[in-house]
N, C-alpha and C positions, 0 to 999 in steps of 0.2 A: 059686574066688575070684569074688566078686560084681562084675560089670561096672557101671561107673559112667557115668551120663548126666546131663544137667542143662540148665537154662534160664539164659541170661544176659540180665539185664535190670535196670532200675532205675526204679521199684520192681519186685520180682518175687515177693514173698511171697504176693501176692493170687492168683497164677496158678492155673488149673485143671490146667495141664499136668502137674505131679507126680502127681496123683491119677489123671488119664487114662492116662499112660504106665506108671505102676506097675501099673494094672489090666491093661493089655495085656501087660506082662511076666509077670504072675501067670497070666493066662489061657493064655499060651503055655508055661508052665512053664520060663521062662528066669530064671536067677539074675542079676538085674540090679536097680539102684536108680536112680531119677530124682529129682533134687532141684532146688530153685530156688537159683540163685547170684545174690544181690542184690549187684550190683557198682557201686561209686561210679564215676561217669563217668571221672574222672581216672585210675582205677586199672585200667581195662579191659585195656590191653596187658600189664601185669605179671600180672594175675589170670588172664588167658586162657592166657598162656604157662605159668604155674604149674600150672593145671589139666590142660592137655595133657601136661605132663611128669609129672604124677602118675598119669596112665593113663586119664583120662576118654576114653570111646570116642566120644562124640557130644554134640551140643548143639542145642538150639533157641535162637533169638535173638529177643528182642522189643525193644520201644522202651526206650531211645533208641539202640540199637546196631546196628540192621540195616544201616546204611551204613558206620558207623565200623569195624565188625569186618572189613570186607573187606580193609583194608590189612595185617591181621595173618595172613591166610590164605595157604597155599601155592598154592592153585588155586581159581578161581571158575568156575562153569558159564556158558555163554553166556547162558542165561536170566537168571541172577542179575546178570550184567554189564550186560545191557540194562536191567534194572529198577533197577540201583544199589542192590540190596537183597538181603540173605541172611537167611533164617530157619532154615536147617538146615545144621549142620556134621557131617561125618563124618570121623573120624580113622582113617586107614589107613596102617599102616607108618610111623607118625610124621608123615604128611603130613596137613594139614588142607584139607578140601575143602568149599567153601561152595556152597549151592544155595538156590532159592526154591521152596517147595511150596505157597505160598498160593493161587496161581491155579488150579493143577490140583486142589488140595484142594477148591476151590469147585465146579468143573465136574463132578468125579466124584460129587458128592453130590446133584445135582438129581434130582427125582422122575421127570420126563419129558423127552423129547427136545426140543431148542429150535431153532426156525428163525429167530425174530426176537426180539432181546433189547434192552432199554433198560437202560443202566448210568448211574446218577447219581453223579457224583463223579470226581475225578482224582487223589486221594491215593495212598498206597502200595498199599493193598489194591485200589483200583480199577484201578491200573496192572497189578497182577499178574493180575487177572481179564481185562482186555482183551488183554493179551499172550499169554494161553494159551487164548483163545476158539477153539473148533473153527472150521476154515475154512468149514464148512457154515452157520455162524451169521451172520445179518445183524445187525451190532451198531450201535447208535445210543447215543453217549455225550453226557451233558449235564452242564453246570455253570453256576453262577450267573455272570452277566457281571460282570467286575471288572477291576481294573488289570492283573492277570496272566493275563488270559484268553488272549491271543495266545501267551504262553509255554506255557501248558497245552495249547493247541490243537496247537502244534508237537510236544509230547511225545506227545499222543494219536496224531498222524499217524504218528510215528516207530514207536510200539509196536503200533498196530493198523491203520494205513493207513486210517483213517476220520476224518471231520470231527467236530469238537467243536461241539455245538449249545448255544445259549443255553437255560437251563432254562425260560425263559418260553415257548419254542416246543414244549414237551413234549406239550401237549394233542392236537396233530396226529397224534402217533405212538402214543399210548396204545391206541387201538382195534385196532392191528395187532400188538402185542407178545404173545408167549406167555411171556416172562420179564421181570420188572421188578425191578431190584436197587437198593437204597439202599447205596451204598458211601461215604457221607459220615458225619460224626460227629453230624449233627443228630439229636436225640432221645436221645443218650447220657446227657446231664445235664440235659435239660429235657423239656417235654412237646410239643415241636414235631415236626411230621411234614413231610417234603419234599413229599408228596403228600396231598391231602385225601380224605375218604371220597367226596365228590362226583366227584373225578377217578377214583377207583377204579371207580366205577359205569360209566365210559366204557370200561373195559377188557373184554377177553374174559372170559366167565364162568369159564373153566377156566385163566385165566392163573396162572403161578407167580410168587409175590411173596416176595422174600427181603430181609431187612435183615441186613447183616453184623454189626451190633451184637449182642452176646449179653448178655442180662439174664434173671434168673430170672422176671421178669414181662414180659408183652408190651411191646415197644417202641411208641412212638406210631405209627411207620410200619406195623408189623404190626397194631396195633389198628385203624387207619384202614382197612386192606385188609379185615380180618375184618368190620368194621362194614358193608362193601359185599358181604359173603358171598363173599369171595375167599379162596383158600387161601394162607396166608402163614406163613413161617417165619423165625426169627431166625438169629443167626450160629453156633448150636451146631453145625450140620452142617459148616460151613466150618472151625470150630475142630478138630473131630474129623478131618475130611478131611485138613487139612494135617498134623496130628499123626500120622495113620495113614501118610502118605507118608514122613514123617521116620523112623518105626519101620521101614518097609520098606527105606529106604536104609541104616539102621544094621544091620539084622539079616538082610536078604535074604529076608524072608518077610512075608506079610500079617498084620496084627494082628486081634484080635477087636474089630471096631468097636462092637458092641453092648455089650461090656464097658467100653469107653472112655466110651461115652455114659452108661451106668449110673453109673459112677464120678463123672462131672461132676454129674449130677442128684442124686446122694447128697450132694455138697458143698454144693449149694444148700439 
């Protein structure tokens, strides 16, 4: 009997997850199917309960349900509780267990070891990254000054035990970082970049630059870094990384990450 897995979200049909996870199942010779469950927000509780009762063995969770789903789970890991966010659910013996693989999915996919990192943003993805940062990494977190800055600073202190800096102060830190991450949504729907090419010229020549936004074409942040001859990657690795960790939790084995990447590229 084919094992069933799926994505809970609204909207969800645009997601790359079905292609990615089905490629992983196929590469591992596992009889399983992964599909997108597009759930109307008001129907989440009833739909989730019905899917679990039907025998679905695991889920990924995307917007807008990462926090809302928590109240319907039997158990939530300490990390997901701290983040107030769940992106992976495993069903074991009828019990639903929620976890977050976003942060670890990011750190696992970096090309080189990191000593000093700059993280721009304080949203859900940024919080997952800062909460799972290796203890050996010196982390500097930046956000634009605004009316909720103090509230965001308190959250950063709680999750990462570091100070939140005003984005206007970032130039002082750029020459010393070996990792720079854009974890904002700037550039997702427009041509703006959080940092300019001129600012990237002030960074180390071998700095790793990552924009967690994934698009078929280079994001403005990635393009600005590459224009300064810096190596830059988009959010594809993080997407695959968090999905691979979900697969590992569901199946107890490592997936074929290259097969997952190929499936996403084929979708584009």
